Structure formats: C-alpha cells, structure tokens
N, C-alpha and C positions, 0 to 999 in steps of 0.2 A: 229431207225429209222425201219419199218417194212419191211420185203422183198416183192418185188414185183413179181407176178407170170403172165407170159405173156401167156395166153392160152385161147382158144374158144373152143366152141362145135358147129357142124353145121351137121345138119341131113337132108338127102335129097337123090335124086338122080343124077348120074353124067349127066351132060347135055352135056356137050361139052369141049374137052380139048386142048390146045396149047402146050404140053409138048415135048420136045427135050433132047436126050441124048447128051451130048458134052464131050469134054475131054480138059483139061486145057494144057494151052500152056508151052512153055520152060521157060519162065520169071514167071513162077507161083512158090509159095511157094512149091508145090508137083505137079512137071510136069508129064504131063500123065495120070492124075486122071481122070477117068470117072465120070460124074455127070449129075443130070437132073436138068434142069430148065424149068421154064414156068408157065402155068396158068391152072387150071381147074376149071369150071363153075359148081356150085351145084344148082339144081332145088329144092326149099324148098317147093313146092307146087305141088298138081297134075296136074295142068295146065301149068305149065312151065312159069309162070307170074313172080314170084319172083326168081330173078338169082343171088347167091351169087358168086362171083369171090375169087378165093383163089391162090395167088401168090407163087411160091417157085422159090429162086434165085439160091441156090446151095446146093444139095443134094447128097451125095455121099453114096456109097455102104456099107462103114464102118465108125462108128463114131470116134471121135477122140481119144477114149480109145479102138479102134481097134474090137469093138462088131459090130453086124451086125445091120445096120440101117433099122428098120421095114418101115419107109416112103418111103426108095429107092424102097423096094420090092414093094409096094404098087403102087408106081407112076411107075414103071417099069410094072405091070400087066396092068394098064391102057394103057401105048403106045402099048404093045403088044396085045392088045384087050380080056384079060381074065377077 
C-alpha cells in the first residue's frame, strides 16, 4: 500500500484571521502548554473574491520531538501583526 501524504499548497494574501493563543488545562496530557488555534483566510486573487479558509486546531511552539515549530512562529507573527 502506498503511503499517503496529506499536503496542500495555497498562494495568496492574508485576508483575515481568527487566531487565538490558548493554554491547555489541568486535565490535558501536557498541562500549561501554550498553543494557537483558529482560522486564517487567504485571498487567492487580487480582488478578494476567492477566499480559502485554513483551520488550525492545535499548534504548539515545539514539535513532539522538541524542535521549533515553524508554523507556530508564522501564526504568532500574524497574531502580533508582523
């Protein structure tokens, strides 16, 4: 059986976002972990007619292997307006 790769590539401009920084609760596997969740909307045309929503459920600063998570950094920049 062929290994499936779940990947996509979207190019455009950030149209809008509904991202939030949150912290996991006491009953979590890793309590007190800061993470980002929410949606970014990408405009794929110059007129802002075609908007593609991209949802992020749970993005932490570190990967499961302890490396820096580039997605967290990118989403954090969006939240901070950089």
